[in-house]
Backbone as CSV, one residue per row, in Angstrom:
resi,resn,N_x,N_y,N_z,CA_x,CA_y,CA_z,C_x,C_y,C_z
1,UNK,62.129,-7.899,24.423,62.487,-9.045,24.994,62.971,-8.725,26.694
2,UNK,62.727,-9.464,27.231,63.033,-9.193,28.864,64.541,-9.516,29.161
3,UNK,65.302,-8.822,29.667,66.613,-8.974,30.296,66.583,-10.202,31.175
4,UNK,67.655,-10.937,30.897,67.672,-12.175,32.072,68.161,-11.755,33.557
5,UNK,67.714,-12.330,34.543,68.441,-11.896,35.761,69.511,-12.620,36.372
6,UNK,70.418,-11.991,36.795,71.642,-12.366,37.215,71.629,-13.499,38.159
7,UNK,71.914,-14.919,38.283,71.462,-15.911,39.186,72.532,-15.620,40.639
8,UNK,73.497,-14.803,40.547,74.200,-14.634,41.759,73.612,-13.282,42.710
9,UNK,73.505,-11.981,42.250,72.871,-10.890,42.871,71.615,-10.635,42.499
10,UNK,70.968,-11.093,41.476,69.631,-10.895,41.133,69.110,-9.395,40.477
11,UNK,70.177,-9.224,39.937,69.854,-7.858,39.143,69.855,-7.892,37.910
12,UNK,69.254,-7.082,36.866,68.730,-7.344,35.561,69.723,-6.502,34.837
13,UNK,70.936,-6.005,35.210,71.957,-5.228,34.302,72.781,-5.833,33.749
14,UNK,72.518,-6.528,32.491,73.280,-7.892,31.990,73.746,-7.667,30.697
15,UNK,75.096,-7.683,30.239,75.211,-7.477,28.819,75.332,-8.979,28.211
16,UNK,75.229,-8.970,27.154,74.571,-10.117,26.091,75.935,-10.381,25.056
17,UNK,76.279,-11.327,25.122,77.104,-11.676,24.023,76.763,-13.264,23.172
18,UNK,77.604,-13.591,22.284,77.069,-14.682,21.129,77.509,-15.934,22.325
19,UNK,78.647,-15.821,23.363,79.028,-16.983,24.224,77.839,-16.931,25.409
20,UNK,77.159,-16.185,25.980,76.393,-15.821,27.131,75.748,-15.007,27.458
21,UNK,75.695,-14.593,28.755,75.678,-13.462,29.617,76.740,-13.028,30.693
22,UNK,76.759,-12.001,31.014,77.809,-11.411,32.312,76.886,-10.240,32.680
23,UNK,76.874,-10.199,34.203,76.389,-9.238,35.074,77.042,-8.136,35.114
24,UNK,76.686,-7.006,35.000,77.417,-5.767,34.994,77.925,-5.321,36.336
25,UNK,76.989,-5.408,37.213,77.013,-5.219,38.899,77.902,-6.425,39.415
26,UNK,77.791,-7.692,39.286,79.059,-8.219,39.989,79.929,-9.498,39.339
27,UNK,79.839,-9.005,37.996,80.586,-9.808,37.213,80.305,-11.266,36.681
28,UNK,79.670,-11.592,37.475,79.093,-13.201,36.651,78.857,-13.276,35.592
29,UNK,79.798,-14.521,34.797,79.131,-14.916,33.921,78.462,-16.273,33.770
30,UNK,77.520,-16.294,32.786,76.940,-17.673,32.587,76.711,-17.950,31.148
31,UNK,76.504,-19.368,30.604,75.981,-19.539,29.343,74.573,-19.058,28.974
32,UNK,74.273,-18.878,28.079,72.922,-18.464,27.601,72.010,-20.072,27.468
33,UNK,72.689,-20.850,27.301,71.549,-22.176,26.904,72.268,-23.155,27.979
34,UNK,72.597,-22.805,28.947,73.052,-24.126,29.978,74.378,-24.497,29.662
35,UNK,75.092,-23.883,29.013,76.495,-24.610,28.474,77.356,-24.121,29.381
36,UNK,78.777,-24.558,29.360,79.815,-24.095,30.524,80.686,-22.960,29.686
37,UNK,80.365,-21.743,30.036,80.959,-20.518,29.531,82.330,-20.485,30.090
38,UNK,82.849,-20.622,31.018,84.326,-20.590,31.520,85.235,-21.984,30.999
39,UNK,84.504,-22.944,30.652,85.284,-23.967,30.277,85.873,-24.807,31.701
40,UNK,85.612,-24.709,32.807,86.095,-25.155,34.053,85.939,-26.653,34.314
41,UNK,84.890,-26.919,33.647,84.450,-28.364,33.921,83.712,-28.391,35.199
42,UNK,83.945,-29.592,36.006,83.311,-30.069,36.880,84.670,-29.330,38.207
43,UNK,84.504,-28.783,39.011,85.524,-28.850,40.258,84.930,-29.251,41.448
44,UNK,85.742,-30.473,42.214,84.888,-31.185,43.558,85.991,-30.892,44.442
45,UNK,85.202,-30.762,45.388,85.815,-30.636,46.996,86.678,-32.012,47.210
46,UNK,86.873,-32.179,48.534,87.733,-33.157,49.223,86.784,-34.377,49.265
47,UNK,85.359,-33.996,49.153,84.441,-35.149,49.357,84.209,-35.590,48.206
48,UNK,84.457,-35.164,46.971,84.127,-35.319,45.588,82.838,-34.845,45.144
49,UNK,82.362,-33.525,46.161,81.037,-32.873,46.121,81.156,-31.814,44.547
50,UNK,80.450,-31.396,43.677,80.635,-30.801,42.755,80.607,-29.200,43.165
51,UNK,81.479,-28.704,43.036,81.180,-27.176,43.770,80.681,-26.298,42.654
52,UNK,79.968,-25.258,42.663,79.775,-24.114,41.914,79.645,-22.692,42.439
53,UNK,79.490,-21.641,41.741,79.875,-20.369,42.037,78.745,-19.999,42.874
54,UNK,79.025,-19.331,44.095,78.185,-19.037,45.113,77.922,-19.809,46.488
55,UNK,78.787,-20.813,46.156,78.630,-21.915,47.377,79.265,-21.683,48.344
56,UNK,79.145,-22.251,49.822,79.757,-21.755,51.022,80.652,-23.040,51.099
57,UNK,81.747,-22.916,51.610,82.825,-24.308,51.563,83.293,-23.979,53.258
58,UNK,83.972,-25.129,53.690,84.616,-25.021,54.990,85.992,-25.993,54.874
59,UNK,87.055,-25.304,55.135,88.608,-26.211,55.329,88.443,-27.076,55.730
60,UNK,89.114,-28.121,55.302,89.491,-29.505,56.083,90.738,-29.573,56.553
61,UNK,91.466,-28.654,56.269,92.999,-28.586,56.637,93.545,-27.070,56.854
62,UNK,94.268,-27.006,57.883,94.862,-25.922,58.165,95.678,-25.408,57.000
63,UNK,95.860,-24.076,56.535,96.655,-23.588,55.558,97.402,-22.271,56.000
64,UNK,98.820,-22.157,55.668,99.445,-21.286,55.912,99.376,-19.802,54.797
65,UNK,99.024,-18.849,54.964,98.831,-17.770,54.056,100.256,-17.277,53.466
66,UNK,100.515,-17.260,52.304,101.779,-16.623,51.921,101.810,-15.162,52.346
67,UNK,103.182,-14.589,52.574,103.263,-13.324,52.925,102.761,-12.781,54.026
68,UNK,102.393,-13.602,55.127,101.742,-13.389,56.632,101.911,-14.450,57.120
69,UNK,102.242,-13.768,58.361,102.622,-14.787,59.433,101.301,-15.456,59.959
70,UNK,100.141,-15.220,59.427,99.068,-15.998,59.911,98.703,-16.936,59.140
71,UNK,97.583,-17.869,59.261,97.046,-18.972,58.918,95.544,-19.224,58.898
72,UNK,95.211,-19.862,58.102,93.984,-20.244,58.242,93.775,-21.699,58.627
73,UNK,92.523,-21.665,59.538,92.594,-22.935,60.857,91.548,-23.577,59.838
74,UNK,91.581,-24.853,60.351,90.572,-25.952,59.950,89.007,-25.499,60.632
75,UNK,88.261,-25.630,59.782,86.402,-25.310,59.730,86.328,-23.833,59.537
76,UNK,87.531,-23.205,58.853,87.038,-21.648,58.639,86.176,-21.580,57.134
77,UNK,84.830,-21.098,57.752,83.989,-21.072,56.325,84.287,-19.907,55.605
78,UNK,83.835,-19.922,54.082,83.896,-19.143,53.266,82.541,-19.255,52.626
79,UNK,82.022,-17.813,52.155,80.876,-18.070,51.498,80.865,-17.323,50.121
80,UNK,79.841,-17.532,49.562,79.893,-17.128,48.015,81.024,-17.245,47.697
81,UNK,81.639,-18.582,47.352,82.652,-18.272,46.378,82.647,-18.490,45.118
82,UNK,83.879,-18.145,44.154,83.841,-18.056,42.587,84.717,-18.535,42.716
83,UNK,84.221,-19.818,41.241,85.524,-20.908,40.834,86.069,-20.198,39.506
84,UNK,87.419,-20.493,39.518,88.243,-19.667,38.540,89.128,-20.984,38.024
85,UNK,89.629,-20.819,36.881,90.813,-21.461,36.078,91.905,-21.316,36.378
86,UNK,92.969,-22.223,36.716,94.120,-22.394,37.225,94.351,-23.350,38.148
87,UNK,95.544,-23.167,38.956,95.943,-24.158,39.861,95.238,-24.323,41.145
88,UNK,94.779,-22.793,41.561,93.862,-22.619,42.567,92.536,-22.737,42.308
89,UNK,91.647,-23.588,42.517,90.141,-23.112,41.662,89.197,-22.378,42.417
90,UNK,89.578,-22.132,43.509,88.727,-21.322,44.447,88.967,-19.548,44.993
91,UNK,88.249,-18.791,44.272,88.419,-17.410,44.401,87.513,-16.822,45.868
92,UNK,87.847,-16.434,46.814,87.264,-16.093,47.638,87.804,-14.785,48.467
93,UNK,87.181,-14.563,49.479,87.536,-13.215,50.709,87.311,-13.777,51.963
94,UNK,88.373,-12.908,52.865,88.496,-13.124,54.174,88.950,-12.012,54.845
95,UNK,88.045,-11.659,55.596,88.316,-10.101,56.519,88.715,-9.142,55.175
96,UNK,88.185,-9.100,54.025,88.268,-8.113,53.021,89.534,-8.721,52.109
97,UNK,90.218,-9.324,52.667,91.535,-9.843,51.641,91.166,-11.197,50.758
98,UNK,91.621,-10.717,49.444,91.140,-11.807,48.567,91.975,-13.160,48.477
99,UNK,91.824,-14.013,48.519,92.516,-15.563,48.565,92.420,-16.412,47.666
100,UNK,92.981,-17.016,47.174,92.895,-18.566,45.903,93.010,-19.833,46.871
101,UNK,91.974,-20.533,46.817,91.974,-21.748,47.295,92.067,-22.997,46.384
102,UNK,92.732,-24.266,47.056,92.779,-25.653,45.955,91.501,-26.170,46.718
103,UNK,90.446,-26.629,45.654,89.513,-27.651,45.859,89.616,-28.735,46.881
104,UNK,90.650,-28.881,46.597,91.104,-30.369,47.657,91.151,-29.810,49.109
105,UNK,91.240,-28.826,49.209,91.212,-28.317,50.960,90.023,-27.646,51.648
106,UNK,88.796,-28.250,50.578,87.618,-27.639,51.411,86.716,-28.933,50.950
107,UNK,85.439,-28.505,51.579,84.237,-29.219,51.691,83.228,-28.277,51.682
108,UNK,82.043,-28.752,50.962,80.777,-28.099,50.565,80.164,-27.864,51.862
109,UNK,79.928,-26.519,52.111,79.161,-26.683,53.754,77.857,-26.605,53.412
């Protein structure tokens, strides 16, 4: 049987479980039969567009960064986002620093 390919990084180093698959390289998880493995449901941006892992998004509101004097400006683009459960649904990086964002403050690019 041929190993499936990761939809994010396209590598075939995949772990299989009864719930679905997980990429050893990038950590992406997905269901084997098209189901929702992480139980997030639909996460929508400020315009109501459904977001998925790997999308690019743009900020629609300036946001302060906690623990820093810097802030994120309107129009800042984030690529290859990861959706997570919790109050802040988007996990991404900017300048090597990981940040969490609420979906209501972004739009799909």
